[in-house]
Every structure is written in C-alpha cells, then in structure tokens.
N, C-alpha and C positions, 0 to 999 in steps of 0.2 A: 686174285690169283687162284687158279684152280688147283685143287689137291691132286698130286700126281697119281694117287691110287684111283681117284675118280676118272681121270683121263685114261689110265690103263684099262679100267673096267669098261669104259665106253668103247674103246678101240677093240678090245677082245670080243665084246658082244656084237659089235658091228661086223667084225671079221667072221664071226660064227654065222651070222645071218647071211652075209654075202656068200659064204661057202654053201650054205643050205639052199638058198634061193638066188642063184647067180643071175638069172635072166628074167626074174619076175617083176622087178622094179626099174623105173627109169632113174637116171642120175639125180634128177630133181627130187624124186621120191626117196632115194637113198639119203639125200641131204636132210629131208624132213625127218626121216627115221633117226638120223644122227642127232638132230636137235631134240627129238623126243627122248632119246636115250640120255642125253645130257641132263634134261630136266628130271628124269627118273633117278639118275645117279646122284644128282645134287640133293634131291628130296631124301633119298636113302641115307646119304652122308649126314644130313641134318638130323634124321631120326637116330642114327647111331651115336651122335654126340649127346643125346639126351640121356641122362642117367636115370635109371629106374631103381626104385627100392624093392625090397622083397614083398611089400604089401601092395604095390602098384598093380592094378588090374585094368582091363579095358572098361570103358563106360558100358553100363548095362542099360538097355533100352527096353522098357516094358511095353509090350503091345498086347492089349486085351483081345 
C-alpha cells in the first residue's frame, strides 16, 4: 500500500508539470512521467525513513 503523502506528492508534482507544459507531451509520455515520479517519490520516502546520527557523513571518494 502506498503512503498517502507519497501519492499526494506525485499528484501535486504532475499537476505542476501539466500546468507548466500543457501541450509538450503526449498522454503516453505523461504516463511515463507519472511512473518516473512514483519511483522518485518512493526512493525519497525510503531515504527519509533512514535515521542519521550526528556523525553520519556522505562517503568520501578520493580521486588523485
């Protein structure tokens, strides 16, 4: 079952894009955009559930 916050976020972002670009995409493309937004929103929700401590930092990649 999808989180209602995620569903709301997807619909708000899709509505914003449709308002901004009403005639740029076909209905099939809008469906793809909706699916992409679902994936991004789910990934963001997963990241938000991860608790970080004060000492947690991003991985450092050393490139000489």
